[in-house]
PQR file of N, CA, C, O and H, with PARSE charges and radii, in Angstrom:
ATOM      1  N   MET A   1     -17.435 -11.045   2.576 -0.4000 1.5000
ATOM      2  CA  MET A   1     -15.982 -12.047   2.892 -0.0000 2.0000
ATOM      3  C   MET A   1     -16.596 -13.527   2.083  0.5500 1.7000
ATOM      4  O   MET A   1     -16.418 -14.527   2.779 -0.5500 1.4000
ATOM      5  N   THR A   2     -16.952 -13.666   1.382 -0.4000 1.5000
ATOM      6  CA  THR A   2     -17.707 -14.971   0.650 -0.0000 2.0000
ATOM      7  C   THR A   2     -16.737 -14.770  -0.609  0.5500 1.7000
ATOM      8  O   THR A   2     -16.471 -15.829  -1.178 -0.5500 1.4000
ATOM      9  H   THR A   2     -17.096 -12.854   0.816  0.4000 1.0000
ATOM     10  N   ALA A   3     -16.266 -13.833  -1.054 -0.4000 1.5000
ATOM     11  CA  ALA A   3     -15.252 -14.256  -2.182 -0.0000 2.0000
ATOM     12  C   ALA A   3     -13.828 -14.903  -1.658  0.5500 1.7000
ATOM     13  O   ALA A   3     -13.218 -15.777  -2.274 -0.5500 1.4000
ATOM     14  H   ALA A   3     -16.482 -12.973  -0.592  0.4000 1.0000
ATOM     15  N   ILE A   4     -13.401 -14.310  -0.393 -0.4000 1.5000
ATOM     16  CA  ILE A   4     -12.194 -14.561  -0.179 -0.0000 2.0000
ATOM     17  C   ILE A   4     -12.069 -15.688   0.164  0.5500 1.7000
ATOM     18  O   ILE A   4     -11.094 -16.251  -0.332 -0.5500 1.4000
ATOM     19  H   ILE A   4     -13.896 -13.599   0.108  0.4000 1.0000
ATOM     20  N   GLY A   5     -12.830 -16.416   1.002 -0.4000 1.5000
ATOM     21  CA  GLY A   5     -12.984 -17.517   1.678 -0.0000 2.0000
ATOM     22  C   GLY A   5     -13.003 -17.860   2.867  0.5500 1.7000
ATOM     23  O   GLY A   5     -13.934 -18.456   3.408 -0.5500 1.4000
ATOM     24  H   GLY A   5     -13.622 -15.958   1.404  0.4000 1.0000
ATOM     25  N   ASN A   6     -11.729 -17.432   3.506 -0.4000 1.5000
ATOM     26  CA  ASN A   6     -12.235 -17.316   5.223 -0.0000 2.0000
ATOM     27  C   ASN A   6     -11.386 -16.009   5.737  0.5500 1.7000
ATOM     28  O   ASN A   6     -10.605 -15.383   5.021 -0.5500 1.4000
ATOM     29  H   ASN A   6     -10.972 -16.948   3.066  0.4000 1.0000
ATOM     30  N   TYR A   7     -11.615 -15.780   6.800 -0.4000 1.5000
ATOM     31  CA  TYR A   7     -10.864 -14.651   7.739 -0.0000 2.0000
ATOM     32  C   TYR A   7      -9.523 -14.580   7.939  0.5500 1.7000
ATOM     33  O   TYR A   7      -8.880 -13.531   7.924 -0.5500 1.4000
ATOM     34  H   TYR A   7     -12.250 -16.289   7.382  0.4000 1.0000
ATOM     35  N   GLU A   8      -9.051 -15.747   8.139 -0.4000 1.5000
ATOM     36  CA  GLU A   8      -7.136 -16.434   8.606 -0.0000 2.0000
ATOM     37  C   GLU A   8      -6.878 -15.429   6.663  0.5500 1.7000
ATOM     38  O   GLU A   8      -6.335 -14.353   6.413 -0.5500 1.4000
ATOM     39  H   GLU A   8      -9.574 -16.600   8.151  0.4000 1.0000
ATOM     40  N   GLU A   9      -7.468 -16.309   5.863 -0.4000 1.5000
ATOM     41  CA  GLU A   9      -6.672 -15.790   4.645 -0.0000 2.0000
ATOM     42  C   GLU A   9      -6.625 -14.421   4.142  0.5500 1.7000
ATOM     43  O   GLU A   9      -5.706 -13.837   3.569 -0.5500 1.4000
ATOM     44  H   GLU A   9      -7.909 -17.183   6.066  0.4000 1.0000
ATOM     45  N   TRP A  10      -7.986 -13.955   4.521 -0.4000 1.5000
ATOM     46  CA  TRP A  10      -8.174 -12.591   4.416 -0.0000 2.0000
ATOM     47  C   TRP A  10      -7.450 -11.677   5.190  0.5500 1.7000
ATOM     48  O   TRP A  10      -7.099 -10.648   4.613 -0.5500 1.4000
ATOM     49  H   TRP A  10      -8.732 -14.430   4.987  0.4000 1.0000
ATOM     50  N   ALA A  11      -7.082 -11.853   6.630 -0.4000 1.5000
ATOM     51  CA  ALA A  11      -6.683 -11.222   7.325 -0.0000 2.0000
ATOM     52  C   ALA A  11      -4.670 -11.186   6.747  0.5500 1.7000
ATOM     53  O   ALA A  11      -3.927 -10.205   6.751 -0.5500 1.4000
ATOM     54  H   ALA A  11      -7.367 -12.689   7.098  0.4000 1.0000
ATOM     55  N   ILE A  12      -4.364 -12.524   6.359 -0.4000 1.5000
ATOM     56  CA  ILE A  12      -2.884 -12.619   5.730 -0.0000 2.0000
ATOM     57  C   ILE A  12      -2.467 -11.759   4.742  0.5500 1.7000
ATOM     58  O   ILE A  12      -1.417 -11.115   4.742 -0.5500 1.4000
ATOM     59  H   ILE A  12      -4.968 -13.321   6.356  0.4000 1.0000
ATOM     60  N   ARG A  13      -3.512 -11.772   3.714 -0.4000 1.5000
ATOM     61  CA  ARG A  13      -3.430 -11.092   2.487 -0.0000 2.0000
ATOM     62  C   ARG A  13      -3.537  -9.236   2.549  0.5500 1.7000
ATOM     63  O   ARG A  13      -2.921  -8.518   1.761 -0.5500 1.4000
ATOM     64  H   ARG A  13      -4.365 -12.295   3.714  0.4000 1.0000
ATOM     65  N   VAL A  14      -4.369  -8.760   3.558 -0.4000 1.5000
ATOM     66  CA  VAL A  14      -4.142  -7.503   4.117 -0.0000 2.0000
ATOM     67  C   VAL A  14      -2.858  -7.384   4.808  0.5500 1.7000
ATOM     68  O   VAL A  14      -2.117  -6.559   4.273 -0.5500 1.4000
ATOM     69  H   VAL A  14      -4.870  -9.343   4.197  0.4000 1.0000
ATOM     70  N   SER A  15      -2.372  -7.971   5.850 -0.4000 1.5000
ATOM     71  CA  SER A  15      -1.706  -7.660   6.723 -0.0000 2.0000
ATOM     72  C   SER A  15      -0.231  -7.664   5.423  0.5500 1.7000
ATOM     73  O   SER A  15       0.404  -6.644   5.156 -0.5500 1.4000
ATOM     74  H   SER A  15      -2.973  -8.641   6.285  0.4000 1.0000
ATOM     75  N   ARG A  16      -0.024  -8.722   4.936 -0.4000 1.5000
ATOM     76  CA  ARG A  16       0.566  -8.628   3.652 -0.0000 2.0000
ATOM     77  C   ARG A  16       0.899  -7.882   3.122  0.5500 1.7000
ATOM     78  O   ARG A  16       2.113  -7.696   3.213 -0.5500 1.4000
ATOM     79  H   ARG A  16      -0.540  -9.551   5.153  0.4000 1.0000
ATOM     80  N   LEU A  17       0.037  -6.852   2.129 -0.4000 1.5000
ATOM     81  CA  LEU A  17      -0.443  -5.699   1.775 -0.0000 2.0000
ATOM     82  C   LEU A  17       0.297  -4.354   1.913  0.5500 1.7000
ATOM     83  O   LEU A  17       0.948  -3.670   1.124 -0.5500 1.4000
ATOM     84  H   LEU A  17      -0.948  -7.003   2.055  0.4000 1.0000
ATOM     85  N   LEU A  18      -0.150  -4.194   3.607 -0.4000 1.5000
ATOM     86  CA  LEU A  18      -0.011  -2.857   4.338 -0.0000 2.0000
ATOM     87  C   LEU A  18       1.637  -2.845   4.557  0.5500 1.7000
ATOM     88  O   LEU A  18       2.281  -1.802   4.672 -0.5500 1.4000
ATOM     89  H   LEU A  18      -0.679  -4.750   4.248  0.4000 1.0000
ATOM     90  N   GLU A  19       2.303  -4.390   4.601 -0.4000 1.5000
ATOM     91  CA  GLU A  19       3.888  -4.255   4.934 -0.0000 2.0000
ATOM     92  C   GLU A  19       4.145  -3.819   3.722  0.5500 1.7000
ATOM     93  O   GLU A  19       4.503  -2.651   3.569 -0.5500 1.4000
ATOM     94  H   GLU A  19       1.780  -5.237   4.507  0.4000 1.0000
ATOM     95  N   LEU A  20       4.006  -4.686   2.643 -0.4000 1.5000
ATOM     96  CA  LEU A  20       4.653  -3.722   0.960 -0.0000 2.0000
ATOM     97  C   LEU A  20       3.987  -2.393   0.945  0.5500 1.7000
ATOM     98  O   LEU A  20       4.773  -1.606   0.419 -0.5500 1.4000
ATOM     99  H   LEU A  20       3.715  -5.635   2.768  0.4000 1.0000
ATOM    100  N   ILE A  21       2.970  -1.841   1.263 -0.4000 1.5000
ATOM    101  CA  ILE A  21       2.642  -0.159   1.072 -0.0000 2.0000
ATOM    102  C   ILE A  21       3.414   0.464   2.009  0.5500 1.7000
ATOM    103  O   ILE A  21       3.679   1.656   1.850 -0.5500 1.4000
ATOM    104  H   ILE A  21       2.332  -2.481   1.691  0.4000 1.0000
ATOM    105  N   ALA A  22       3.901  -0.247   3.143 -0.4000 1.5000
ATOM    106  CA  ALA A  22       5.003   0.628   4.143 -0.0000 2.0000
ATOM    107  C   ALA A  22       6.553   0.479   3.498  0.5500 1.7000
ATOM    108  O   ALA A  22       7.376   1.380   3.660 -0.5500 1.4000
ATOM    109  H   ALA A  22       3.686  -1.215   3.273  0.4000 1.0000
ATOM    110  N   MET A  23       6.846  -0.672   2.800 -0.4000 1.5000
ATOM    111  CA  MET A  23       7.993  -1.054   2.338 -0.0000 2.0000
ATOM    112  C   MET A  23       8.429   0.002   1.004  0.5500 1.7000
ATOM    113  O   MET A  23       9.585   0.375   0.805 -0.5500 1.4000
ATOM    114  H   MET A  23       6.177  -1.404   2.669  0.4000 1.0000
ATOM    115  N   ASP A  24       7.012   0.461  -0.013 -0.4000 1.5000
ATOM    116  CA  ASP A  24       6.922   1.180  -1.247 -0.0000 2.0000
ATOM    117  C   ASP A  24       7.450   2.331  -0.157  0.5500 1.7000
ATOM    118  O   ASP A  24       8.639   2.646  -0.118 -0.5500 1.4000
ATOM    119  H   ASP A  24       6.073   0.158   0.148  0.4000 1.0000
ATOM    120  N   ASN A  25       6.576   2.853   0.613 -0.4000 1.5000
ATOM    121  CA  ASN A  25       6.728   4.366   0.883 -0.0000 2.0000
ATOM    122  C   ASN A  25       7.931   4.403   1.359  0.5500 1.7000
ATOM    123  O   ASN A  25       8.382   5.548   1.316 -0.5500 1.4000
ATOM    124  H   ASN A  25       5.610   2.597   0.581  0.4000 1.0000
ATOM    125  N   ASP A  26       8.733   3.544   1.849 -0.4000 1.5000
ATOM    126  CA  ASP A  26      10.075   3.846   2.536 -0.0000 2.0000
ATOM    127  C   ASP A  26      11.110   3.958   1.497  0.5500 1.7000
ATOM    128  O   ASP A  26      12.115   4.659   1.607 -0.5500 1.4000
ATOM    129  H   ASP A  26       8.367   2.614   1.884  0.4000 1.0000
ATOM    130  N   ALA A  27      10.753   3.087   0.285 -0.4000 1.5000
ATOM    131  CA  ALA A  27      11.616   2.935  -0.815 -0.0000 2.0000
ATOM    132  C   ALA A  27      11.589   4.386  -1.622  0.5500 1.7000
ATOM    133  O   ALA A  27      12.623   4.839  -2.112 -0.5500 1.4000
ATOM    134  H   ALA A  27       9.936   2.517   0.195  0.4000 1.0000
ATOM    135  N   ILE A  28      10.428   5.013  -1.707 -0.4000 1.5000
ATOM    136  CA  ILE A  28       9.980   6.278  -2.194 -0.0000 2.0000
ATOM    137  C   ILE A  28      10.644   7.237  -1.448  0.5500 1.7000
ATOM    138  O   ILE A  28      11.502   7.817  -2.115 -0.5500 1.4000
ATOM    139  H   ILE A  28       9.588   4.645  -1.309  0.4000 1.0000
ATOM    140  N   LYS A  29      10.560   7.570  -0.418 -0.4000 1.5000
ATOM    141  CA  LYS A  29      11.409   8.815   0.218 -0.0000 2.0000
ATOM    142  C   LYS A  29      12.792   8.212   0.008  0.5500 1.7000
ATOM    143  O   LYS A  29      13.473   8.831  -0.810 -0.5500 1.4000
ATOM    144  H   LYS A  29       9.863   7.099   0.123  0.4000 1.0000
ATOM    145  N   MET A  30      13.214   7.416   0.422 -0.4000 1.5000
ATOM    146  CA  MET A  30      14.667   6.734   0.260 -0.0000 2.0000
ATOM    147  C   MET A  30      15.133   7.700  -1.044  0.5500 1.7000
ATOM    148  O   MET A  30      16.004   8.565  -1.142 -0.5500 1.4000
ATOM    149  H   MET A  30      12.660   6.913   1.086  0.4000 1.0000
ATOM    150  N   HIS A  31      14.043   7.093  -2.103 -0.4000 1.5000
ATOM    151  CA  HIS A  31      15.282   7.274  -3.478 -0.0000 2.0000
ATOM    152  C   HIS A  31      14.593   9.154  -4.004  0.5500 1.7000
ATOM    153  O   HIS A  31      14.922   9.737  -5.037 -0.5500 1.4000
ATOM    154  H   HIS A  31      13.335   6.391  -2.023  0.4000 1.0000
ATOM    155  N   GLN A  32      13.909   9.538  -3.242 -0.4000 1.5000
ATOM    156  CA  GLN A  32      13.477  10.956  -2.959 -0.0000 2.0000
ATOM    157  C   GLN A  32      14.755  11.670  -2.439  0.5500 1.7000
ATOM    158  O   GLN A  32      15.334  12.567  -3.053 -0.5500 1.4000
ATOM    159  H   GLN A  32      13.641   9.064  -2.403  0.4000 1.0000
ATOM    160  N   GLU A  33      15.141  11.147  -1.189 -0.4000 1.5000
ATOM    161  CA  GLU A  33      15.759  11.898  -0.553 -0.0000 2.0000
ATOM    162  C   GLU A  33      17.466  11.544  -1.474  0.5500 1.7000
ATOM    163  O   GLU A  33      18.356  12.394  -1.515 -0.5500 1.4000
ATOM    164  H   GLU A  33      14.671  10.419  -0.691  0.4000 1.0000
ATOM    165  N   GLY A  34      17.556  10.542  -1.940 -0.4000 1.5000
ATOM    166  CA  GLY A  34      18.641  10.559  -2.736 -0.0000 2.0000
ATOM    167  C   GLY A  34      19.155  10.659  -3.744  0.5500 1.7000
ATOM    168  O   GLY A  34      20.202  10.215  -4.216 -0.5500 1.4000
ATOM    169  H   GLY A  34      16.833   9.851  -1.907  0.4000 1.0000
ATOM    170  N   ASN A  35      17.511  11.960  -4.485 -0.4000 1.5000
ATOM    171  CA  ASN A  35      18.150  12.428  -6.253 -0.0000 2.0000
ATOM    172  C   ASN A  35      18.255  11.362  -6.674  0.5500 1.7000
ATOM    173  O   ASN A  35      19.165  11.160  -7.478 -0.5500 1.4000
ATOM    174  H   ASN A  35      16.660  12.320  -4.102  0.4000 1.0000
ATOM    175  N   SER A  36      17.558  10.507  -6.376 -0.4000 1.5000
ATOM    176  CA  SER A  36      17.424   9.202  -7.623 -0.0000 2.0000
ATOM    177  C   SER A  36      16.924   9.827  -8.774  0.5500 1.7000
ATOM    178  O   SER A  36      16.673  11.027  -8.659 -0.5500 1.4000
ATOM    179  H   SER A  36      16.819  10.671  -5.723  0.4000 1.0000
ATOM    180  N   PRO A  37      16.717   9.285  -9.873 -0.5600 1.5000
ATOM    181  CA  PRO A  37      16.307   9.949 -11.471  0.2800 2.0000
ATOM    182  C   PRO A  37      14.286   9.626 -10.886  0.5500 1.7000
ATOM    183  O   PRO A  37      13.863   8.809 -10.068 -0.5500 1.4000
ATOM    184  N   ALA A  38      13.727  10.367 -11.493 -0.4000 1.5000
ATOM    185  CA  ALA A  38      12.252  10.431 -11.293 -0.0000 2.0000
ATOM    186  C   ALA A  38      11.639   9.091 -11.699  0.5500 1.7000
ATOM    187  O   ALA A  38      10.642   8.541 -11.229 -0.5500 1.4000
ATOM    188  H   ALA A  38      14.070  11.031 -12.157  0.4000 1.0000
ATOM    189  N   LEU A  39      12.565   8.635 -12.807 -0.4000 1.5000
ATOM    190  CA  LEU A  39      11.552   7.399 -13.085 -0.0000 2.0000
ATOM    191  C   LEU A  39      11.582   6.097 -12.248  0.5500 1.7000
ATOM    192  O   LEU A  39      10.804   5.159 -12.425 -0.5500 1.4000
ATOM    193  H   LEU A  39      13.375   9.082 -13.188  0.4000 1.0000
ATOM    194  N   ILE A  40      12.670   6.143 -11.215 -0.4000 1.5000
ATOM    195  CA  ILE A  40      12.346   5.154 -10.131 -0.0000 2.0000
ATOM    196  C   ILE A  40      11.627   5.072  -9.084  0.5500 1.7000
ATOM    197  O   ILE A  40      11.248   4.067  -8.483 -0.5500 1.4000
ATOM    198  H   ILE A  40      13.302   6.905 -11.071  0.4000 1.0000
ATOM    199  N   VAL A  41      11.366   6.634  -8.786 -0.4000 1.5000
ATOM    200  CA  VAL A  41      10.813   7.199  -8.107 -0.0000 2.0000
ATOM    201  C   VAL A  41       9.253   6.773  -8.370  0.5500 1.7000
ATOM    202  O   VAL A  41       8.707   6.054  -7.533 -0.5500 1.4000
ATOM    203  H   VAL A  41      11.674   7.451  -9.274  0.4000 1.0000
ATOM    204  N   GLU A  42       8.609   7.163  -9.399 -0.4000 1.5000
ATOM    205  CA  GLU A  42       7.273   6.825 -10.121 -0.0000 2.0000
ATOM    206  C   GLU A  42       7.669   5.412 -10.414  0.5500 1.7000
ATOM    207  O   GLU A  42       6.657   4.820 -10.789 -0.5500 1.4000
ATOM    208  H   GLU A  42       9.052   7.747 -10.079  0.4000 1.0000
ATOM    209  N   GLN A  43       8.560   4.733 -10.405 -0.4000 1.5000
ATOM    210  CA  GLN A  43       8.237   2.986 -10.904 -0.0000 2.0000
ATOM    211  C   GLN A  43       7.445   2.914  -9.341  0.5500 1.7000
ATOM    212  O   GLN A  43       6.289   2.492  -9.306 -0.5500 1.4000
ATOM    213  H   GLN A  43       9.382   5.214 -10.101  0.4000 1.0000
ATOM    214  N   TYR A  44       8.200   3.390  -7.950 -0.4000 1.5000
ATOM    215  CA  TYR A  44       7.557   3.030  -6.527 -0.0000 2.0000
ATOM    216  C   TYR A  44       6.336   3.104  -6.192  0.5500 1.7000
ATOM    217  O   TYR A  44       5.664   2.371  -5.465 -0.5500 1.4000
ATOM    218  H   TYR A  44       9.139   3.733  -7.979  0.4000 1.0000
ATOM    219  N   GLN A  45       5.951   4.491  -7.044 -0.4000 1.5000
ATOM    220  CA  GLN A  45       4.608   5.114  -6.655 -0.0000 2.0000
ATOM    221  C   GLN A  45       3.459   4.354  -7.814  0.5500 1.7000
ATOM    222  O   GLN A  45       2.249   4.434  -7.605 -0.5500 1.4000
ATOM    223  H   GLN A  45       6.496   5.086  -7.634  0.4000 1.0000
ATOM    224  N   ARG A  46       3.844   3.853  -8.652 -0.4000 1.5000
ATOM    225  CA  ARG A  46       3.168   2.834  -9.240 -0.0000 2.0000
ATOM    226  C   ARG A  46       2.810   1.739  -8.564  0.5500 1.7000
ATOM    227  O   ARG A  46       1.673   1.281  -8.445 -0.5500 1.4000
ATOM    228  H   ARG A  46       4.827   3.787  -8.822  0.4000 1.0000
ATOM    229  N   LEU A  47       4.195   1.177  -7.958 -0.4000 1.5000
ATOM    230  CA  LEU A  47       3.864  -0.299  -6.859 -0.0000 2.0000
ATOM    231  C   LEU A  47       3.353  -0.072  -6.260  0.5500 1.7000
ATOM    232  O   LEU A  47       2.595  -0.987  -5.938 -0.5500 1.4000
ATOM    233  H   LEU A  47       5.118   1.548  -8.055  0.4000 1.0000
ATOM    234  N   ARG A  48       3.174   1.156  -5.530 -0.4000 1.5000
ATOM    235  CA  ARG A  48       2.343   1.336  -4.406 -0.0000 2.0000
ATOM    236  C   ARG A  48       1.081   1.686  -4.452  0.5500 1.7000
ATOM    237  O   ARG A  48       0.334   1.507  -3.490 -0.5500 1.4000
ATOM    238  H   ARG A  48       3.790   1.899  -5.792  0.4000 1.0000
ATOM    239  N   ASN A  49       0.647   2.290  -5.702 -0.4000 1.5000
ATOM    240  CA  ASN A  49      -0.821   2.504  -6.085 -0.0000 2.0000
ATOM    241  C   ASN A  49      -1.404   1.384  -6.415  0.5500 1.7000
ATOM    242  O   ASN A  49      -2.605   1.313  -6.156 -0.5500 1.4000
ATOM    243  H   ASN A  49       1.254   2.435  -6.483  0.4000 1.0000
ATOM    244  N   GLU A  50      -0.802   0.311  -7.009 -0.4000 1.5000
ATOM    245  CA  GLU A  50      -1.344  -1.052  -7.434 -0.0000 2.0000
ATOM    246  C   GLU A  50      -1.801  -1.898  -6.076  0.5500 1.7000
ATOM    247  O   GLU A  50      -2.965  -2.231  -5.855 -0.5500 1.4000
ATOM    248  H   GLU A  50       0.174   0.368  -7.220  0.4000 1.0000
ATOM    249  N   HIS A  51      -0.567  -2.210  -5.124 -0.4000 1.5000
ATOM    250  CA  HIS A  51      -1.038  -1.960  -3.733 -0.0000 2.0000
ATOM    251  C   HIS A  51      -1.795  -1.726  -2.568  0.5500 1.7000
ATOM    252  O   HIS A  51      -2.171  -2.445  -1.642 -0.5500 1.4000
ATOM    253  H   HIS A  51       0.379  -1.940  -5.303  0.4000 1.0000
ATOM    254  N   LEU A  52      -1.928  -0.475  -2.868 -0.4000 1.5000
ATOM    255  CA  LEU A  52      -3.613  -0.177  -2.275 -0.0000 2.0000
ATOM    256  C   LEU A  52      -4.757  -0.315  -3.069  0.5500 1.7000
ATOM    257  O   LEU A  52      -5.810  -0.402  -2.439 -0.5500 1.4000
ATOM    258  H   LEU A  52      -1.622   0.109  -3.620  0.4000 1.0000
ATOM    259  N   GLU A  53      -4.838  -0.369  -4.567 -0.4000 1.5000
ATOM    260  CA  GLU A  53      -5.679  -0.523  -5.379 -0.0000 2.0000
ATOM    261  C   GLU A  53      -6.389  -2.366  -4.690  0.5500 1.7000
ATOM    262  O   GLU A  53      -7.535  -2.524  -4.270 -0.5500 1.4000
ATOM    263  H   GLU A  53      -3.982  -0.298  -5.079  0.4000 1.0000
ATOM    264  N   GLU A  54      -5.456  -3.332  -4.764 -0.4000 1.5000
ATOM    265  CA  GLU A  54      -5.296  -4.104  -4.561 -0.0000 2.0000
ATOM    266  C   GLU A  54      -5.864  -4.493  -2.934  0.5500 1.7000
ATOM    267  O   GLU A  54      -6.272  -5.640  -2.752 -0.5500 1.4000
ATOM    268  H   GLU A  54      -4.525  -3.204  -5.105  0.4000 1.0000
ATOM    269  N   LEU A  55      -5.873  -3.410  -1.661 -0.4000 1.5000
ATOM    270  CA  LEU A  55      -6.028  -3.511  -0.623 -0.0000 2.0000
ATOM    271  C   LEU A  55      -7.234  -3.173  -0.259  0.5500 1.7000
ATOM    272  O   LEU A  55      -7.901  -3.686   0.639 -0.5500 1.4000
ATOM    273  H   LEU A  55      -5.542  -2.478  -1.809  0.4000 1.0000
ATOM    274  N   ARG A  56      -7.610  -2.035  -1.173 -0.4000 1.5000
ATOM    275  CA  ARG A  56      -9.061  -1.259  -1.173 -0.0000 2.0000
ATOM    276  C   ARG A  56     -10.067  -2.918  -1.764  0.5500 1.7000
ATOM    277  O   ARG A  56     -10.839  -3.414  -0.944 -0.5500 1.4000
ATOM    278  H   ARG A  56      -7.068  -1.618  -1.903  0.4000 1.0000
ATOM    279  N   GLU A  57      -9.938  -3.486  -2.970 -0.4000 1.5000
ATOM    280  CA  GLU A  57     -10.897  -4.356  -2.984 -0.0000 2.0000
ATOM    281  C   GLU A  57     -10.921  -5.551  -1.984  0.5500 1.7000
ATOM    282  O   GLU A  57     -11.886  -6.313  -1.944 -0.5500 1.4000
ATOM    283  H   GLU A  57      -9.311  -3.083  -3.636  0.4000 1.0000
ATOM    284  N   LEU A  58     -10.089  -5.660  -1.368 -0.4000 1.5000
ATOM    285  CA  LEU A  58      -9.709  -6.933  -0.155 -0.0000 2.0000
ATOM    286  C   LEU A  58     -11.225  -6.097   0.919  0.5500 1.7000
ATOM    287  O   LEU A  58     -12.212  -6.666   1.385 -0.5500 1.4000
ATOM    288  H   LEU A  58      -9.304  -5.041  -1.401  0.4000 1.0000
ATOM    289  N   LEU A  59     -10.871  -4.758   0.990 -0.4000 1.5000
ATOM    290  CA  LEU A  59     -11.737  -4.187   2.224 -0.0000 2.0000
ATOM    291  C   LEU A  59     -12.808  -3.931   1.757  0.5500 1.7000
ATOM    292  O   LEU A  59     -13.837  -3.817   2.422 -0.5500 1.4000
ATOM    293  H   LEU A  59     -10.069  -4.296   0.611  0.4000 1.0000
ATOM    294  N   LYS A  60     -12.723  -3.811   0.610 -0.4000 1.5000
ATOM    295  CA  LYS A  60     -14.592  -3.313   0.324 -0.0000 2.0000
ATOM    296  C   LYS A  60     -15.324  -4.452  -0.386  0.5500 1.7000
ATOM    297  O   LYS A  60     -16.243  -4.233  -1.176 -0.5500 1.4000
ATOM    298  H   LYS A  60     -11.887  -3.904   0.069  0.4000 1.0000
ATOM    299  N   ASP A  61     -14.807  -5.901  -0.022 -0.4000 1.5000
ATOM    300  CA  ASP A  61     -15.629  -7.191  -0.025 -0.0000 2.0000
ATOM    301  C   ASP A  61     -15.735  -7.346   1.697  0.5500 1.7000
ATOM    302  O   ASP A  61     -16.248  -8.357   2.177 -0.5500 1.4000
ATOM    303  H   ASP A  61     -14.061  -6.079   0.620  0.4000 1.0000
ATOM    304  N   SER A  62     -15.294  -6.439   2.414 -0.4000 1.5000
ATOM    305  CA  SER A  62     -15.891  -6.678   3.890 -0.0000 2.0000
ATOM    306  C   SER A  62     -16.823  -5.361   4.441  0.5500 1.7000
ATOM    307  O   SER A  62     -17.475  -5.207   5.474 -0.5500 1.4000
ATOM    308  H   SER A  62     -14.878  -5.618   2.024  0.4000 1.0000
ATOM    309  N   GLY A  63     -16.611  -4.614   3.436 -0.4000 1.5000
ATOM    310  CA  GLY A  63     -17.346  -3.222   3.565 -0.0000 2.0000
ATOM    311  C   GLY A  63     -16.838  -2.304   4.315  0.5500 1.7000
ATOM    312  O   GLY A  63     -17.568  -1.658   5.067 -0.5500 1.4000
ATOM    313  H   GLY A  63     -16.082  -4.740   2.598  0.4000 1.0000
ATOM    314  N   MET A  64     -15.625  -2.104   4.250 -0.4000 1.5000
ATOM    315  CA  MET A  64     -14.195  -0.937   4.709 -0.0000 2.0000
ATOM    316  C   MET A  64     -13.870  -0.688   3.678  0.5500 1.7000
ATOM    317  O   MET A  64     -13.910  -1.279   2.599 -0.5500 1.4000
ATOM    318  H   MET A  64     -15.032  -2.629   3.640  0.4000 1.0000
ATOM    319  N   THR A  65     -13.437   0.482   4.093 -0.4000 1.5000
ATOM    320  CA  THR A  65     -12.150   1.723   3.129 -0.0000 2.0000
ATOM    321  C   THR A  65     -11.156   1.773   4.056  0.5500 1.7000
ATOM    322  O   THR A  65     -11.043   1.546   5.261 -0.5500 1.4000
ATOM    323  H   THR A  65     -13.406   0.962   4.970  0.4000 1.0000
ATOM    324  N   ILE A  66     -10.243   2.251   2.866 -0.4000 1.5000
ATOM    325  CA  ILE A  66      -8.899   2.433   3.524 -0.0000 2.0000
ATOM    326  C   ILE A  66      -8.391   3.906   3.091  0.5500 1.7000
ATOM    327  O   ILE A  66      -8.533   3.943   1.869 -0.5500 1.4000
ATOM    328  H   ILE A  66     -10.335   2.435   1.887  0.4000 1.0000
ATOM    329  N   GLN A  67      -7.921   4.998   3.492 -0.4000 1.5000
ATOM    330  CA  GLN A  67      -7.918   6.070   3.234 -0.0000 2.0000
ATOM    331  C   GLN A  67      -6.306   6.485   3.392  0.5500 1.7000
ATOM    332  O   GLN A  67      -6.132   6.686   4.594 -0.5500 1.4000
ATOM    333  H   GLN A  67      -7.805   4.968   4.485  0.4000 1.0000
ATOM    334  N   LEU A  68      -4.865   6.727   2.548 -0.4000 1.5000
ATOM    335  CA  LEU A  68      -3.377   6.375   2.866 -0.0000 2.0000
ATOM    336  C   LEU A  68      -3.523   8.126   2.875  0.5500 1.7000
ATOM    337  O   LEU A  68      -4.116   8.630   1.921 -0.5500 1.4000
ATOM    338  H   LEU A  68      -5.007   6.564   1.572  0.4000 1.0000
ATOM    339  N   LEU A  69      -2.922   9.116   4.069 -0.4000 1.5000
ATOM    340  CA  LEU A  69      -2.396  10.009   4.373 -0.0000 2.0000
ATOM    341  C   LEU A  69      -1.250   9.986   4.695  0.5500 1.7000
ATOM    342  O   LEU A  69      -0.648   9.103   5.307 -0.5500 1.4000
ATOM    343  H   LEU A  69      -2.441   8.707   4.844  0.4000 1.0000
ATOM    344  N   ASN A  70      -0.714  11.418   4.111 -0.4000 1.5000
ATOM    345  CA  ASN A  70       1.119  12.056   4.280 -0.0000 2.0000
ATOM    346  C   ASN A  70       1.143  12.712   5.577  0.5500 1.7000
ATOM    347  O   ASN A  70       0.617  13.806   5.784 -0.5500 1.4000
ATOM    348  H   ASN A  70      -1.203  12.135   3.614  0.4000 1.0000
ATOM    349  N   ILE A  71       1.914  11.855   6.657 -0.4000 1.5000
ATOM    350  CA  ILE A  71       1.820  12.311   8.077 -0.0000 2.0000
ATOM    351  C   ILE A  71       3.071  12.570   8.165  0.5500 1.7000
ATOM    352  O   ILE A  71       3.431  12.961   9.275 -0.5500 1.4000
ATOM    353  H   ILE A  71       2.341  10.967   6.489  0.4000 1.0000
ATOM    354  N   SER A  72       4.231  12.444   6.992 -0.4000 1.5000
ATOM    355  CA  SER A  72       5.444  13.015   7.419 -0.0000 2.0000
ATOM    356  C   SER A  72       5.635  13.906   7.837  0.5500 1.7000
ATOM    357  O   SER A  72       6.599  13.968   8.600 -0.5500 1.4000
ATOM    358  H   SER A  72       3.939  12.126   6.090  0.4000 1.0000
ATOM    359  N   ASN A  73       4.884  15.035   7.597 -0.4000 1.5000
ATOM    360  CA  ASN A  73       4.924  16.826   8.080 -0.0000 2.0000
ATOM    361  C   ASN A  73       3.895  17.496   9.062  0.5500 1.7000
ATOM    362  O   ASN A  73       3.457  18.617   9.321 -0.5500 1.4000
ATOM    363  H   ASN A  73       4.102  14.985   6.977  0.4000 1.0000
ATOM    364  N   ALA A  74       3.729  15.979   9.531 -0.4000 1.5000
ATOM    365  CA  ALA A  74       2.276  16.649  10.890 -0.0000 2.0000
ATOM    366  C   ALA A  74       3.240  16.852  12.364  0.5500 1.7000
ATOM    367  O   ALA A  74       2.696  17.343  13.353 -0.5500 1.4000
ATOM    368  H   ALA A  74       4.085  15.068   9.321  0.4000 1.0000
ATOM    369  N   ALA A  75       4.690  16.434  12.407 -0.4000 1.5000
ATOM    370  CA  ALA A  75       5.343  16.980  13.519 -0.0000 2.0000
ATOM    371  C   ALA A  75       5.506  17.922  14.015  0.5500 1.7000
ATOM    372  O   ALA A  75       6.191  17.971  15.037 -0.5500 1.4000
ATOM    373  H   ALA A  75       5.132  16.035  11.604  0.4000 1.0000
TER
END
């Protein structure tokens, strides 16, 4: 955790990234259901992947990992 500084800053960054990833997922779903051009969906997917990679790096510094699962079809 030394690379990040302190737990409070780390927690804020992790929380914000989780929020951004959720927003990315919502945007992807909305554009897929709205039959938006594939380019728009791909842009949001790339943005989500960037946010996921940043989150993975933050968690890796603390000895944790994350796995994103598609649970939309779970019910």
